[in-house]
DSSP file (Angstrom, degrees, kcal/mol; ACC not computed):
  #  RESIDUE AA STRUCTURE BP1 BP2  ACC     N-H-->O    O-->H-N    N-H-->O    O-->H-N    TCO  KAPPA ALPHA  PHI   PSI    X-CA   Y-CA   Z-CA
    1    1 A N              0   0    0      0, 0.0     3,-0.1     0, 0.0     0, 0.0   0.000 360.0 360.0 360.0  -1.6    5.0   -3.2   30.2
    2    2 A G        +     0   0    0      1,-0.3     2,-0.2     0, 0.0     0, 0.0   0.414 360.0 129.6  93.5  -1.4    2.5   -6.1   29.8
    3    3 A S        -     0   0    0      1,-0.1    -1,-0.3     0, 0.0     2,-0.0  -0.553  62.6-103.5 -89.8 155.6    3.0   -6.6   26.0
    4    4 A S        +     0   0    0     -2,-0.2     2,-0.3    -3,-0.1    -1,-0.1  -0.325  42.0 178.0 -76.3 158.7    3.7  -10.0   24.5
    5    5 A Y        -     0   0    0     -2,-0.0     2,-0.3     2,-0.0    25,-0.0  -0.970  26.7-114.8-156.5 160.0    7.3  -11.0   23.4
    6    6 A F        -     0   0    0     -2,-0.3    25,-1.9     2,-0.0    26,-0.7  -0.790  31.1-174.1-101.5 145.6    9.1  -14.0   21.9
    7    7 A V  E     -A   30   0A   0     -2,-0.3     2,-0.6    23,-0.2    23,-0.2  -0.981  24.2-141.3-136.1 152.4   11.9  -15.8   23.8
    8    8 A K  E     -A   29   0A   0     21,-2.7    21,-2.4    -2,-0.3     2,-0.4  -0.967  33.7-171.5-105.0 123.9   14.3  -18.5   23.1
    9    9 A A  E     -A   28   0A   0     -2,-0.6     2,-0.5    19,-0.2    19,-0.2  -0.916  21.8-167.3-123.9 142.0   14.5  -20.8   26.1
   10   10 A I  E     -A   27   0A   0     17,-2.8    17,-2.8    -2,-0.4     2,-0.5  -0.995  13.9-170.1-124.7 125.2   16.8  -23.6   27.2
   11   11 A V  E     -A   26   0A   0     -2,-0.5    15,-0.2    15,-0.2    -2,-0.0  -0.958   4.0-176.5-120.7 126.3   15.6  -25.5   30.2
   12   12 A M  E     -A   25   0A   0     13,-3.0    13,-2.8    -2,-0.5     2,-0.2  -0.953  21.4-130.9-118.3 134.0   17.7  -28.2   32.0
   13   13 A P  E     -A   24   0A   0      0, 0.0     2,-0.5     0, 0.0    11,-0.3  -0.547  12.6-140.9 -82.2 151.4   16.7  -30.3   34.8
   14   14 A I  E     -A   23   0A   0      9,-3.4     8,-3.4    -2,-0.2     9,-1.4  -0.962  23.8-156.6-112.4 131.8   18.9  -30.6   38.0
   15   15 A L  E     -A   21   0A   0     -2,-0.5     6,-0.2     6,-0.2     2,-0.1  -0.751   6.5-137.4-108.8 154.4   18.9  -34.2   39.3
   16   16 A D    >   -     0   0    0      4,-2.2     3,-2.3    -2,-0.3    -1,-0.1  -0.303  47.5 -79.5 -96.3-171.0   19.6  -35.5   42.7
   17   17 A F  T 3  S+     0   0    0      1,-0.3    -1,-0.0     2,-0.1    -2,-0.0   0.666 132.6  54.9 -67.2 -11.8   21.7  -38.6   43.5
   18   18 A K  T 3  S-     0   0    0      2,-0.1    -1,-0.3     0, 0.0     3,-0.1   0.221 118.8-111.3 -99.3  12.5   18.7  -40.9   42.6
   19   19 A N  S <  S+     0   0    0     -3,-2.3     2,-0.4     1,-0.2    -2,-0.1   0.845  73.1 141.8  63.4  32.5   18.4  -39.2   39.2
   20   20 A E        -     0   0    0      1,-0.0    -4,-2.2     0, 0.0     2,-0.4  -0.818  60.8-104.8-102.9 144.3   15.1  -37.6   40.2
   21   21 A I  E     +A   15   0A   0     -2,-0.4    -6,-0.2    -6,-0.2     3,-0.1  -0.546  40.9 171.9 -69.4 125.9   14.4  -34.0   39.1
   22   22 A V  E     -     0   0A   0     -8,-3.4     2,-0.3     1,-0.4    -1,-0.2   0.756  63.5 -28.0-102.8 -40.5   14.9  -31.6   42.0
   23   23 A E  E     -A   14   0A   0     -9,-1.4    -9,-3.4     2,-0.0    -1,-0.4  -0.944  61.5-112.6-161.2-179.5   14.6  -28.3   40.2
   24   24 A Y  E     -A   13   0A   0     -2,-0.3     2,-0.4   -11,-0.3   -13,-0.0  -0.942  12.7-155.0-127.0 150.3   15.2  -26.7   36.7
   25   25 A I  E     -A   12   0A   0    -13,-2.8   -13,-3.0    -2,-0.4     2,-0.4  -0.963  20.1-174.8-120.3 141.1   17.6  -24.2   35.5
   26   26 A S  E     -A   11   0A   0     -2,-0.4     2,-0.5   -15,-0.2   -15,-0.2  -0.983  19.2-161.7-141.9 149.5   16.7  -22.1   32.5
   27   27 A I  E     -A   10   0A   0    -17,-2.8   -17,-2.8    -2,-0.4     2,-0.4  -0.995  17.6-176.6-128.4 136.2   18.3  -19.6   30.3
   28   28 A R  E     -A    9   0A   0     -2,-0.5     2,-0.4   -19,-0.2   -19,-0.2  -0.967  11.1-162.9-134.8 146.1   16.1  -17.4   28.1
   29   29 A E  E     -A    8   0A   0    -21,-2.4   -21,-2.7    -2,-0.4     2,-0.5  -0.997  25.9-120.9-131.6 134.0   16.8  -14.7   25.5
   30   30 A D  E     +A    7   0A   0     -2,-0.4   -23,-0.2   -23,-0.2     3,-0.1  -0.638  34.2 169.3 -71.8 118.3   14.4  -12.1   24.2
   31   31 A I     >  +     0   0    0    -25,-1.9     4,-2.5    -2,-0.5     5,-0.2   0.053  36.0 118.2-120.8  21.4   14.2  -12.6   20.5
   32   32 A T  H  > S+     0   0    0    -26,-0.7     4,-2.7     1,-0.2     5,-0.2   0.899  75.0  53.1 -53.8 -44.9   11.2  -10.3   19.8
   33   33 A E  H  > S+     0   0    0      1,-0.2     4,-1.8     2,-0.2    -1,-0.2   0.872 109.8  48.1 -67.0 -35.6   13.1   -8.1   17.5
   34   34 A L  H  > S+     0   0    0      2,-0.2     4,-1.8    -3,-0.2    -1,-0.2   0.958 113.4  48.0 -66.9 -50.9   14.3  -11.0   15.3
   35   35 A K  H  X S+     0   0    0     -4,-2.5     4,-2.4     1,-0.2    -2,-0.2   0.850 109.9  52.1 -55.1 -41.8   10.8  -12.5   15.1
   36   36 A M  H  X S+     0   0    0     -4,-2.7     4,-2.8    -5,-0.2    -1,-0.2   0.927 108.6  50.5 -67.7 -40.8    9.4   -9.1   14.2
   37   37 A L  H  X S+     0   0    0     -4,-1.8     4,-1.7     2,-0.2    -2,-0.2   0.850 110.9  50.5 -56.4 -40.5   12.0   -8.8   11.4
   38   38 A Q  H  X S+     0   0    0     -4,-1.8     4,-2.4     2,-0.2    -2,-0.2   0.855 110.0  48.8 -65.9 -39.8   11.0  -12.2   10.1
   39   39 A L  H  X S+     0   0    0     -4,-2.4     4,-2.7     2,-0.2     5,-0.2   0.919 109.3  52.3 -69.2 -41.5    7.3  -11.4   10.1
   40   40 A D  H  X S+     0   0    0     -4,-2.8     4,-2.4     2,-0.2    -2,-0.2   0.912 111.1  47.6 -59.3 -37.5    8.0   -8.2    8.3
   41   41 A E  H  X S+     0   0    0     -4,-1.7     4,-2.6     2,-0.2    -2,-0.2   0.952 112.8  48.6 -63.3 -48.6   10.0  -10.2    5.6
   42   42 A L  H  X S+     0   0    0     -4,-2.4     4,-2.3     1,-0.2    -2,-0.2   0.911 112.7  48.4 -56.8 -47.5    7.2  -12.7    5.4
   43   43 A S  H  X S+     0   0    0     -4,-2.7     4,-2.6     2,-0.2    -1,-0.2   0.900 111.3  50.3 -60.5 -48.1    4.6   -9.8    5.0
   44   44 A S  H  X S+     0   0    0     -4,-2.4     4,-2.3    -5,-0.2    -1,-0.2   0.880 109.8  49.7 -64.3 -42.5    6.7   -8.1    2.4
   45   45 A S  H  X S+     0   0    0     -4,-2.6     4,-2.2     2,-0.2    -2,-0.2   0.908 111.0  49.3 -70.0 -39.3    7.0  -11.3    0.4
   46   46 A I  H  X S+     0   0    0     -4,-2.3     4,-2.8     2,-0.2    -2,-0.2   0.923 111.0  51.0 -56.6 -48.0    3.3  -12.0    0.5
   47   47 A D  H  X S+     0   0    0     -4,-2.6     4,-2.5     1,-0.2    -2,-0.2   0.901 109.0  49.5 -63.5 -41.2    2.6   -8.4   -0.6
   48   48 A K  H  X S+     0   0    0     -4,-2.3     4,-2.2     2,-0.2    -1,-0.2   0.935 112.1  49.5 -67.1 -43.9    5.0   -8.7   -3.6
   49   49 A A  H  X S+     0   0    0     -4,-2.2     4,-2.4     1,-0.2    -2,-0.2   0.935 112.9  46.5 -59.8 -43.3    3.3  -12.1   -4.6
   50   50 A L  H  X S+     0   0    0     -4,-2.8     4,-3.1     1,-0.2     5,-0.2   0.909 109.3  54.5 -66.1 -38.0   -0.1  -10.6   -4.4
   51   51 A D  H  X S+     0   0    0     -4,-2.5     4,-2.3     2,-0.2    -1,-0.2   0.893 109.9  47.3 -58.0 -42.2    1.0   -7.5   -6.3
   52   52 A I  H  X S+     0   0    0     -4,-2.2     4,-2.4     2,-0.2     5,-0.2   0.935 112.9  48.8 -67.9 -42.3    2.3   -9.7   -9.1
   53   53 A N  H  X S+     0   0    0     -4,-2.4     4,-2.5     1,-0.2    -2,-0.2   0.945 113.5  46.4 -61.0 -48.1   -1.0  -11.7   -9.1
   54   54 A W  H  X S+     0   0    0     -4,-3.1     4,-2.5     1,-0.2     5,-0.2   0.893 112.8  50.4 -62.0 -40.8   -3.1   -8.5   -9.2
   55   55 A R  H  X S+     0   0    0     -4,-2.3     4,-1.7    -5,-0.2    -1,-0.2   0.910 113.7  44.7 -60.6 -45.7   -1.0   -7.0  -11.9
   56   56 A N  H  X S+     0   0    0     -4,-2.4     4,-1.1     2,-0.2    -2,-0.2   0.891 114.4  49.7 -68.9 -39.6   -1.3  -10.2  -14.1
   57   57 A S  H  < S+     0   0    0     -4,-2.5     3,-0.5    -5,-0.2     4,-0.3   0.928 112.2  46.0 -66.6 -47.6   -5.1  -10.5  -13.4
   58   58 A I  H >< S+     0   0    0     -4,-2.5     3,-1.1     1,-0.2    -1,-0.2   0.831 107.3  58.3 -64.7 -35.4   -5.8   -6.8  -14.3
   59   59 A E  H 3< S+     0   0    0     -4,-1.7    -1,-0.2    -5,-0.2    -2,-0.2   0.796  99.5  60.2 -66.6 -29.6   -3.7   -6.9  -17.5
   60   60 A S  T 3< S+     0   0    0     -4,-1.1    -1,-0.2    -3,-0.5    -2,-0.2   0.596  79.4 100.6 -76.2 -11.8   -5.8   -9.8  -18.8
   61   61 A I  S <  S-     0   0    0     -3,-1.1     4,-0.1    -4,-0.3    -3,-0.0  -0.635  70.8-141.7 -77.0 128.1   -9.1   -7.7  -18.7
   62   62 A P  S    S+     0   0    0      0, 0.0     2,-0.3     0, 0.0    -1,-0.1   0.387  77.8  53.1 -81.5   6.8   -9.8   -6.6  -22.3
   63   63 A I  S    S-     0   0    0     91,-0.0    18,-0.2     1,-0.0    17,-0.1  -0.888 108.6 -67.1-131.1 168.5  -11.1   -3.1  -21.5
   64   64 A A  E     +B  153   0B   0     89,-0.5    89,-3.0    -2,-0.3     2,-0.3  -0.266  67.2 170.5 -53.9 122.7   -9.6   -0.2  -19.4
   65   65 A S  E     -B  152   0B   0     87,-0.2    13,-1.9    -4,-0.1     2,-0.3  -0.973  17.5-178.0-142.6 155.7   -9.5   -1.5  -15.8
   66   66 A V  E     -BC 151  77B   0     85,-2.2    85,-2.9    -2,-0.3     2,-0.5  -0.987  20.0-139.0-149.7 151.0   -8.1   -0.4  -12.5
   67   67 A I  E     +BC 150  76B   0      9,-3.0     8,-3.3    -2,-0.3     9,-1.5  -0.982  29.0 179.1-112.5 124.2   -7.9   -1.7   -8.9
   68   68 A I  E     -BC 149  74B   0     81,-1.9    81,-2.6    -2,-0.5     6,-0.2  -0.802  22.7-123.5-121.5 164.0   -8.4    0.9   -6.2
   69   69 A D  E >   -B  148   0B   0      4,-1.9     3,-2.0    -2,-0.3    79,-0.2  -0.371  47.0 -82.8 -97.4-173.4   -8.4    0.8   -2.5
   70   70 A K  T 3  S+     0   0    0     77,-0.8    43,-0.1     1,-0.3    78,-0.1   0.645 130.8  53.8 -63.1 -16.4  -11.3    2.0   -0.2
   71   71 A D  T 3  S-     0   0    0      2,-0.1    -1,-0.3     0, 0.0     3,-0.1   0.273 120.3-108.8-100.7   3.9  -10.0    5.7   -0.5
   72   72 A S    <   +     0   0    0     -3,-2.0    21,-2.7     1,-0.3     2,-0.2   0.506  66.3 154.5  75.5   6.6  -10.1    5.4   -4.3
   73   73 A K  B     -G   92   0C   0     19,-0.3    -4,-1.9    20,-0.1     2,-0.3  -0.491  50.3-115.1 -68.4 129.5   -6.2    5.3   -4.5
   74   74 A I  E     +C   68   0B   0     17,-2.5    -6,-0.2    -2,-0.2    17,-0.1  -0.511  41.5 168.6 -73.7 125.5   -5.1    3.6   -7.7
   75   75 A K  E     -     0   0B   0     -8,-3.3     2,-0.3     1,-0.4    -7,-0.2   0.832  63.9  -0.4-100.4 -48.0   -3.3    0.4   -6.8
   76   76 A F  E     +C   67   0B   0     -9,-1.5    -9,-3.0   -22,-0.1    -1,-0.4  -0.981  63.4 179.7-142.7 150.3   -2.9   -1.4  -10.1
   77   77 A S  E     -C   66   0B   0     -2,-0.3   -11,-0.2   -11,-0.3     2,-0.2  -0.975  22.9-118.1-145.7 159.2   -4.0   -0.7  -13.6
   78   78 A N     >  -     0   0    0    -13,-1.9     4,-2.2    -2,-0.3     3,-0.5  -0.544  36.3-102.5 -96.3 172.5   -3.9   -2.3  -17.1
   79   79 A T  H  > S+     0   0    0      1,-0.2     4,-1.7     2,-0.2     5,-0.1   0.830 119.7  56.1 -61.1 -35.1   -2.2   -1.0  -20.1
   80   80 A L  H  > S+     0   0    0      1,-0.2     4,-0.8     2,-0.2    -1,-0.2   0.868 109.0  46.9 -65.1 -34.4   -5.6    0.2  -21.6
   81   81 A F  H >> S+     0   0    0     -3,-0.5     4,-2.4   -16,-0.3     3,-1.1   0.926 108.3  54.8 -70.5 -43.3   -6.3    2.2  -18.6
   82   82 A N  H 3< S+     0   0    0     -4,-2.2    -2,-0.2     1,-0.3    -1,-0.2   0.824 102.2  58.8 -59.3 -31.6   -2.8    3.7  -18.6
   83   83 A E  H 3< S+     0   0    0     -4,-1.7    -1,-0.3     1,-0.2    -2,-0.2   0.832 112.6  40.4 -70.4 -29.8   -3.4    4.9  -22.3
   84   84 A I  H << S+     0   0    0     -3,-1.1    -2,-0.2    -4,-0.8    -1,-0.2   0.897 124.4  29.0 -85.7 -46.6   -6.5    6.9  -21.1
   85   85 A I     <  -     0   0    0     -4,-2.4     2,-0.5    -5,-0.1    -1,-0.3  -0.918  65.0-154.8-124.2 107.7   -5.3    8.3  -17.9
   86   86 A P        +     0   0    0      0, 0.0     2,-0.3     0, 0.0    -3,-0.1  -0.682  36.4 159.8 -74.6 126.3   -1.6    9.1  -17.1
   87   87 A F        -     0   0    0     -2,-0.5     2,-0.2     4,-0.1     6,-0.0  -0.941  34.5-132.0-142.5 163.8   -1.3    9.0  -13.3
   88   88 A N    >   -     0   0    0     -2,-0.3     3,-2.0     1,-0.0   -14,-0.2  -0.599  41.5 -91.1-110.6 179.7    1.2    8.6  -10.6
   89   89 A N  T 3  S+     0   0    0      1,-0.3    -1,-0.0    -2,-0.2    -2,-0.0   0.648 123.3  54.1 -68.6 -11.3    1.1    6.2   -7.6
   90   90 A E  T 3  S+     0   0    0    -17,-0.1    -1,-0.3     2,-0.1     2,-0.2   0.338  82.5 121.4-104.3  10.6   -0.5    8.8   -5.4
   91   91 A S    <   -     0   0    0     -3,-2.0   -17,-2.5   -17,-0.1     2,-0.4  -0.457  53.9-143.6 -77.0 142.9   -3.5    9.5   -7.7
   92   92 A N  B >   -G   73   0C   0    -19,-0.2     3,-1.0    -2,-0.2     4,-0.3  -0.871  15.1-135.7 -94.8 135.9   -7.1    8.9   -6.6
   93   93 A L  G >  S+     0   0    0    -21,-2.7     3,-2.1    -2,-0.4     4,-0.3   0.910 103.0  58.7 -57.9 -46.0   -9.3    7.6   -9.4
   94   94 A S  G >  S+     0   0    0      1,-0.3     3,-1.2   -22,-0.2    12,-0.5   0.675  89.0  74.9 -65.8 -15.4  -12.1   10.0   -8.7
   95   95 A D  G <  S+     0   0    0     -3,-1.0    -1,-0.3     1,-0.2    -2,-0.2   0.719  94.5  53.4 -66.8 -18.2   -9.7   13.0   -9.2
   96   96 A F  G <  S+     0   0    0     -3,-2.1    32,-0.9    -4,-0.3     2,-0.3   0.544  87.1 101.2 -95.1  -6.0  -10.0   12.3  -12.9
   97   97 A F  B <   -D  127   0B   0     -3,-1.2     2,-0.5    -4,-0.3    30,-0.2  -0.605  69.6-134.3 -79.4 132.8  -13.9   12.4  -12.9
   98   98 A I        -     0   0    0     28,-2.9     2,-0.7    -2,-0.3    28,-0.4  -0.768  19.1-124.1 -87.1 132.0  -15.4   15.5  -14.3
   99   99 A E        +     0   0    0     -2,-0.5     2,-0.3    26,-0.1     6,-0.1  -0.604  54.4 139.0 -80.3 114.2  -18.3   16.8  -12.1
  100  100 A K    >   -     0   0    0     -2,-0.7     3,-1.9     3,-0.2    26,-0.1  -0.984  58.4 -91.9-152.7 142.9  -21.3   17.2  -14.4
  101  101 A D  T 3  S+     0   0    0     -2,-0.3     3,-0.1     1,-0.2    -2,-0.0  -0.262 111.6  28.1 -59.8 139.7  -25.0   16.4  -14.0
  102  102 A G  T 3  S+     0   0    0      1,-0.3    22,-0.3    22,-0.0     2,-0.3   0.380 107.3  92.2  94.4  -6.8  -25.9   12.9  -15.1
  103  103 A Y  S <  S-     0   0    0     -3,-1.9    -1,-0.3    20,-0.1     2,-0.3  -0.853  79.1-109.4-122.7 153.1  -22.4   11.5  -14.3
  104  104 A I        +     0   0    0     20,-3.2    22,-0.5    -2,-0.3     2,-0.3  -0.600  49.4 154.2 -77.3 138.9  -20.8    9.9  -11.4
  105  105 A Y        -     0   0    0     -2,-0.3     2,-0.2    20,-0.1   -10,-0.1  -0.971  51.6 -71.0-155.6 170.0  -18.2   12.1   -9.7
  106  106 A E        -     0   0    0    -12,-0.5     2,-0.3    -2,-0.3     5,-0.1  -0.506  52.3-169.6 -70.5 131.1  -16.6   12.5   -6.3
  107  107 A D        -     0   0    0      3,-0.8     5,-0.2    -2,-0.2    -3,-0.0  -0.908  28.5-136.9-127.1 147.6  -19.1   13.9   -3.8
  108  108 A I  S    S+     0   0    0     -2,-0.3    -1,-0.1     1,-0.1     3,-0.1   0.812 105.3  32.3 -70.8 -32.5  -18.5   15.2   -0.3
  109  109 A I  S    S+     0   0    0      1,-0.2     2,-0.4    -3,-0.0    -1,-0.1   0.889 117.8  47.8 -93.3 -48.9  -21.6   13.5    1.0
  110  110 A F  S    S-     0   0    0      4,-0.0    -3,-0.8     3,-0.0     2,-0.7  -0.775  74.9-131.0-105.2 135.1  -21.9   10.3   -1.0
  111  111 A D     >  -     0   0    0     -2,-0.4     4,-2.1     1,-0.2     3,-0.5  -0.688  15.6-146.7 -81.0 120.6  -19.1    7.8   -1.8
  112  112 A W  H  > S+     0   0    0     -2,-0.7     4,-1.8     1,-0.2     5,-0.2   0.804  97.5  59.1 -56.3 -29.0  -19.3    7.1   -5.6
  113  113 A K  H  > S+     0   0    0      2,-0.2     4,-2.7     1,-0.2    -1,-0.2   0.930 105.6  47.4 -69.0 -42.9  -18.2    3.5   -5.1
  114  114 A D  H  > S+     0   0    0     -3,-0.5     4,-1.5     1,-0.2    -2,-0.2   0.910 109.5  54.1 -63.2 -41.8  -21.2    2.9   -2.8
  115  115 A I  H  < S+     0   0    0     -4,-2.1    -1,-0.2     1,-0.2    -2,-0.2   0.910 113.6  41.7 -60.5 -40.3  -23.5    4.5   -5.4
  116  116 A L  H >< S+     0   0    0     -4,-1.8     3,-1.2     1,-0.2    -2,-0.2   0.862 111.7  54.8 -77.8 -32.4  -22.3    2.2   -8.2
  117  117 A L  H 3< S+     0   0    0     -4,-2.7    -1,-0.2     1,-0.2    -2,-0.2   0.786 110.5  47.6 -66.7 -25.7  -22.2   -0.9   -6.0
  118  118 A N  T 3< S+     0   0    0     -4,-1.5     2,-0.4    -5,-0.2    -1,-0.2   0.111  98.6  83.6-108.5  20.1  -25.8   -0.4   -5.1
  119  119 A T    <   -     0   0    0     -3,-1.2     4,-0.1     2,-0.1    -4,-0.0  -0.930  52.1-162.7-123.8 145.7  -27.2    0.2   -8.6
  120  120 A I  S    S+     0   0    0     -2,-0.4     2,-0.2     2,-0.1    -1,-0.1   0.554  70.3  89.3-101.1  -6.4  -28.4   -2.1  -11.3
  121  121 A S  S    S-     0   0    0      1,-0.1     2,-0.4    -5,-0.0    -2,-0.1  -0.484  88.5-100.7 -85.9 158.9  -28.3    0.5  -14.0
  122  122 A K        -     0   0    0     -2,-0.2     2,-0.3    17,-0.0    17,-0.1  -0.673  41.1-156.0 -81.6 129.4  -25.2    1.4  -16.1
  123  123 A E  E     - E   0 138B   0     15,-0.9    15,-2.4    -2,-0.4     2,-0.4  -0.702   1.9-147.5-106.0 153.4  -23.5    4.5  -14.8
  124  124 A K  E     - E   0 137B   0    -22,-0.3   -20,-3.2    -2,-0.3     2,-0.3  -0.918   9.5-168.7-127.5 153.3  -21.3    6.9  -16.7
  125  125 A V  E     - E   0 136B   0     11,-2.3    11,-2.3    -2,-0.4     2,-0.5  -0.949  16.9-137.7-129.4 153.4  -18.3    9.1  -15.8
  126  126 A L  E     - E   0 135B   0    -22,-0.5   -28,-2.9   -28,-0.4     2,-0.4  -0.945  21.0-169.1-107.8 135.2  -16.6   11.8  -17.9
  127  127 A I  E     -DE  97 134B   0      7,-2.3     7,-2.7    -2,-0.5     2,-0.7  -0.981  20.5-127.9-125.0 138.1  -12.9   11.9  -17.9
  128  128 A N  E     + E   0 133B   0    -32,-0.9     2,-0.4    -2,-0.4     5,-0.2  -0.750  31.6 172.7 -88.2 119.2  -10.7   14.6  -19.2
  129  129 A K  E >  S- E   0 132B   0      3,-2.8     3,-1.4    -2,-0.7   -44,-0.1  -0.987  73.6 -20.3-125.4 122.9   -8.1   13.4  -21.8
  130  130 A N  T 3  S-     0   0    0     -2,-0.4    -1,-0.1     1,-0.3     3,-0.1   0.900 126.5 -53.4  45.3  50.2   -6.1   15.9  -23.6
  131  131 A H  T 3  S+     0   0    0      1,-0.2     2,-0.4    -3,-0.0    -1,-0.3   0.759 116.4 114.2  61.3  24.4   -8.7   18.7  -22.9
  132  132 A Q  E <   -E  129   0B   0     -3,-1.4    -3,-2.8    -5,-0.0     2,-0.6  -0.996  67.3-128.8-125.4 133.5  -11.4   16.5  -24.3
  133  133 A E  E     -E  128   0B   0     -2,-0.4     2,-0.5    -5,-0.2    -5,-0.2  -0.687  26.7-169.5 -75.5 117.5  -14.3   15.1  -22.3
  134  134 A I  E     -E  127   0B   0     -7,-2.7    -7,-2.3    -2,-0.6     2,-0.3  -0.941  11.9-141.8-117.1 130.1  -14.6   11.4  -22.9
  135  135 A E  E     +E  126   0B   0     -2,-0.5     2,-0.4    -9,-0.2    22,-0.3  -0.667  21.6 179.6 -91.2 141.9  -17.7    9.4  -21.7
  136  136 A F  E     -E  125   0B   0    -11,-2.3   -11,-2.3    -2,-0.3     2,-0.4  -0.993  28.8-129.9-137.5 139.7  -17.3    5.9  -20.2
  137  137 A N  E     -EF 124 154B   0     17,-2.6    17,-2.6    -2,-0.4     2,-0.4  -0.783  36.2-154.2 -81.0 141.4  -19.7    3.4  -18.9
  138  138 A I  E     -EF 123 153B   0    -15,-2.4   -15,-0.9    -2,-0.4     2,-0.4  -0.949  18.0-173.4-128.6 142.2  -18.3    2.3  -15.6
  139  139 A V  E     - F   0 152B   0     13,-2.0    13,-2.7    -2,-0.4     2,-0.4  -0.998   6.0-169.2-129.1 135.6  -18.7   -0.9  -13.6
  140  140 A I  E     - F   0 151B   0     -2,-0.4     2,-0.4    11,-0.2    11,-0.2  -0.972   5.5-179.2-129.1 138.4  -17.3   -1.5  -10.1
  141  141 A N  E     - F   0 150B   0      9,-2.4     9,-2.8    -2,-0.4     2,-0.4  -0.999  27.1-126.6-133.3 138.0  -17.1   -4.7   -8.1
  142  142 A K  E     - F   0 149B   0     -2,-0.4     2,-0.6     7,-0.2     7,-0.2  -0.701  28.6-123.4 -79.4 131.0  -15.7   -5.2   -4.5
  143  143 A I    >   -     0   0    0      5,-2.6     3,-1.7    -2,-0.4     5,-0.5  -0.691  36.8-104.4 -80.4 120.9  -13.1   -7.8   -4.4
  144  144 A K  T 3  S+     0   0    0     -2,-0.6     3,-0.1     1,-0.3    -1,-0.1  -0.059  96.5   1.6 -44.6 134.1  -14.2  -10.4   -1.9
  145  145 A N  T 3  S+     0   0    0      1,-0.2     2,-0.3    -3,-0.0    -1,-0.3   0.687 115.6  92.5  57.1  26.7  -12.4  -10.4    1.5
  146  146 A Q  S <  S-     0   0    0     -3,-1.7    -1,-0.2     2,-0.2    -3,-0.0  -0.931  80.1-126.0-138.2 160.1  -10.3   -7.3    0.5
  147  147 A N  S    S+     0   0    0     -2,-0.3   -77,-0.8    -3,-0.1     2,-0.3  -0.239  81.0 109.3 -97.7  44.4  -10.6   -3.5    0.9
  148  148 A L  E     -B   69   0B   0     -5,-0.5    -5,-2.6   -79,-0.2     2,-0.3  -0.838  52.6-158.2-121.7 156.8  -10.1   -3.3   -2.9
  149  149 A Y  E     -BF  68 142B   0    -81,-2.6   -81,-1.9    -2,-0.3     2,-0.5  -0.964  10.4-145.2-129.7 146.4  -12.4   -2.5   -5.8
  150  150 A I  E     -BF  67 141B   0     -9,-2.8    -9,-2.4    -2,-0.3     2,-0.5  -0.974  19.9-169.9-109.9 129.3  -12.0   -3.4   -9.6
  151  151 A V  E     -BF  66 140B   0    -85,-2.9   -85,-2.2    -2,-0.5     2,-0.4  -0.971   1.2-165.5-123.4 127.1  -13.4   -0.6  -11.7
  152  152 A C  E     -BF  65 139B   0    -13,-2.7   -13,-2.0    -2,-0.5     2,-0.4  -0.914   3.0-157.7-117.5 140.8  -13.8   -1.3  -15.5
  153  153 A F  E     -BF  64 138B   0    -89,-3.0   -89,-0.5    -2,-0.4     2,-0.5  -0.957   4.2-167.7-120.8 135.2  -14.4    1.5  -18.1
  154  154 A N  E     - F   0 137B   0    -17,-2.6   -17,-2.6    -2,-0.4     2,-1.1  -0.968  11.0-153.0-127.5 118.4  -16.0    1.1  -21.5
  155  155 A N    >>  -     0   0    0     -2,-0.5     3,-1.3   -19,-0.2     4,-0.9  -0.728   5.4-164.8 -85.6  96.5  -15.8    3.7  -24.0
  156  156 A I  H >> S+     0   0    0     -2,-1.1     4,-1.5     1,-0.3     3,-0.7   0.818  84.1  63.7 -56.4 -34.1  -18.8    3.2  -26.3
  157  157 A E  H 34 S+     0   0    0    -22,-0.3    -1,-0.3     1,-0.2   -21,-0.1   0.847  99.1  53.9 -53.9 -40.0  -17.5    5.5  -29.0
  158  158 A N  H <4 S+     0   0    0     -3,-1.3    -1,-0.2     1,-0.2    -2,-0.2   0.705 107.6  51.6 -73.4 -20.7  -14.5    3.1  -29.6
  159  159 A I  H <<        0   0    0     -4,-0.9    -1,-0.2    -3,-0.7    -2,-0.2   0.844 360.0 360.0 -81.6 -36.4  -16.9    0.2  -30.1
  160  160 A L     <        0   0    0     -4,-1.5    -1,-0.2     0, 0.0    -2,-0.2   0.479 360.0 360.0 -79.2 360.0  -19.2    1.8  -32.7
C-alpha cells in the first residue's frame, strides 16, 4: 500500500568454492506492530513525565493559576485555582467567565486568549463562585513551543 514499515532482517552471504560472495539469502519479518507499540509506550512515558513537571510548576505559582490548551480546555491547575473554580477534566476555562461589558469573556468572533496576548493593559474577568460574581485581574502567557497557555488570576479584594 506504499506506507512505511519496520522489518527485522537477517542477511547471509552464499559463498562459492573460492569463498567469494555469489549471492545473498535473507529472511525478514515485519515488526511494524511491535515498533508502534514501543513508540506508544515511549510517548506515554514522556507525556506522564511532562504532566508531573507541569503539575509541579503550576503548583509553585503563589496565585490562582491554570494551564489550558488552544481550545481553552483546562489541563493543569494549582490548589489556589481549584479553591475558586470546581471543575472537571472536560471543562473549558472560558465557560466560567461571566459575559459582562468591560470584562473578558468567550466570544464567537474573537478568541479571548488572543485579545489578552496582544494587550499591555490589565484585563479583568468575572467568575461566578457560589452565586457571587468575583472580579479577577487576568494575565495569560503562551508557553513557548507548546500549544499551551498559562493563565493567572489575581483577586484584588483578597490583597486589600
